[in-house]
C-alpha positions as CSV (number, residue, x, y, z in Angstrom):
1,M,-12.6,84.9,23.8
2,S,-14.7,85.0,20.4
3,S,-17.9,85.7,21.5
4,E,-16.7,89.3,22.6
5,T,-14.7,90.0,19.8
6,L,-17.0,92.2,16.8
7,H,-14.8,93.1,14.0
8,V,-17.2,96.2,13.5
9,A,-19.1,98.8,15.6
10,R,-22.1,96.8,17.7
11,E,-24.2,99.5,16.6
12,K,-23.5,99.2,12.8
13,L,-24.5,96.0,12.7
14,K,-27.8,94.5,12.1
15,P,-29.6,92.4,14.4
16,H,-29.8,89.5,11.9
17,T,-25.7,89.7,12.1
18,L,-25.4,89.7,15.8
19,H,-27.7,86.8,16.2
20,L,-25.9,84.7,13.7
21,H,-22.6,86.2,15.8
22,Y,-24.3,84.6,19.1
23,A,-24.9,81.3,17.3
24,I,-21.4,81.0,15.2
25,T,-19.2,81.6,18.2
26,S,-21.6,80.0,20.9
27,L,-21.0,77.0,18.2
28,M,-17.5,77.3,18.1
29,E,-17.6,77.1,21.9
30,E,-19.6,74.2,22.0
31,L,-17.3,72.0,19.4
32,E,-14.1,73.6,21.4
33,A,-16.0,71.5,24.7
34,V,-16.6,68.7,23.1
35,D,-12.5,68.9,21.8
36,W,-11.6,69.3,25.5
37,Y,-13.4,67.0,26.8
38,R,-13.0,64.0,24.6
39,Q,-8.9,64.8,24.6
40,R,-9.5,64.5,28.7
41,A,-11.0,61.5,28.6
42,D,-8.4,60.2,26.3
43,D,-5.9,61.2,28.5
44,T,-7.2,60.2,32.3
45,E,-7.1,56.3,33.7
46,D,-9.8,56.8,36.0
47,K,-12.4,55.4,34.6
48,D,-15.4,57.0,36.5
49,L,-13.9,60.3,35.3
50,R,-13.7,59.5,31.9
51,E,-17.5,58.4,32.2
52,V,-18.2,62.0,33.3
53,L,-16.2,63.2,30.8
54,L,-17.7,61.0,27.6
55,H,-20.8,62.3,29.3
56,N,-20.1,65.7,28.9
57,A,-18.6,65.5,25.7
58,K,-22.0,64.0,24.2
59,E,-24.6,66.6,25.9
60,E,-22.5,69.0,23.9
61,M,-22.6,67.7,21.0
62,E,-26.6,68.4,21.5
63,H,-26.1,71.4,22.6
64,A,-24.0,72.1,18.8
65,S,-26.7,70.4,17.1
66,M,-28.9,72.8,18.1
67,L,-27.1,75.5,16.6
68,I,-26.2,74.2,13.8
69,E,-30.6,73.6,13.7
70,W,-31.3,77.3,14.0
71,I,-28.8,78.8,12.1
72,R,-30.5,75.5,9.7
73,R,-33.8,77.8,9.7
74,K,-32.1,81.5,10.4
75,E,-30.0,81.0,6.7
76,P,-30.9,80.5,3.9
77,L,-27.5,79.5,1.9
78,F,-26.7,77.2,5.5
79,D,-30.0,75.1,5.0
80,A,-29.0,75.2,1.4
81,Q,-25.6,73.6,1.6
82,L,-26.9,71.4,4.7
83,R,-28.8,69.9,2.7
84,E,-26.3,69.0,0.5
85,Y,-24.1,67.8,2.8
86,L,-25.8,66.5,5.7
87,F,-26.6,62.6,5.8
88,T,-25.5,61.1,2.2
89,D,-22.7,58.3,1.9
90,K,-21.5,59.5,-1.0
91,P,-17.9,61.2,-0.9
92,I,-17.9,64.5,0.2
93,V,-15.8,65.7,-2.4
94,E,-17.7,64.1,-5.2
95,V,-21.4,65.9,-3.3
96,E,-19.4,69.0,-4.5
97,H,-18.7,68.3,-7.6
98,E,-22.1,67.1,-8.0
99,A,-23.3,70.5,-6.6
100,M,-21.2,72.7,-9.0
101,D,-21.6,70.7,-12.3
102,R,-25.7,71.7,-11.6
103,G,-25.2,75.4,-10.0
104,S,-24.8,75.6,-6.8
105,P,-26.6,77.8,-4.6
106,I,-23.0,78.8,-3.8
107,K,-22.3,80.5,-6.6
108,E,-26.2,81.6,-7.7
109,N,-27.0,83.6,-4.8
110,E,-25.6,86.0,-2.6
111,P,-27.6,87.2,0.8
112,D,-29.9,89.9,1.1
113,D,-29.5,92.2,3.6
114,R,-31.5,89.9,6.2
115,G,-29.5,86.7,5.0
116,S,-32.0,85.3,2.3
117,P,-30.6,84.6,-0.9
118,V,-31.1,86.6,-4.0
119,K,-31.4,85.1,-7.4
120,R,-28.3,86.6,-9.6
């Protein structure tokens, strides 16, 4: 399971890095669960089971959204990127081109030890 895999020895990781790892792997698991429930709902011929599976998928979407919000609050660069790309009707690539033209934070900032951006 992804949440059990660290690429660096646990004792070398800062608490912020470890907590972010927990959130990211949990988010991956929630999204995977949404996918599994949706596939099973599409596959079943039982109407009642389909309703339960789709209900479960919606619950996992709620959990994933909560994790995204936690990540946004704790990781400034994620916050900046989410604010850039979410809740717009413009074509996504157009948003990216506009962001790069005006100097996207992804190009300007590098995270410090706590994940906070450092102006360059």
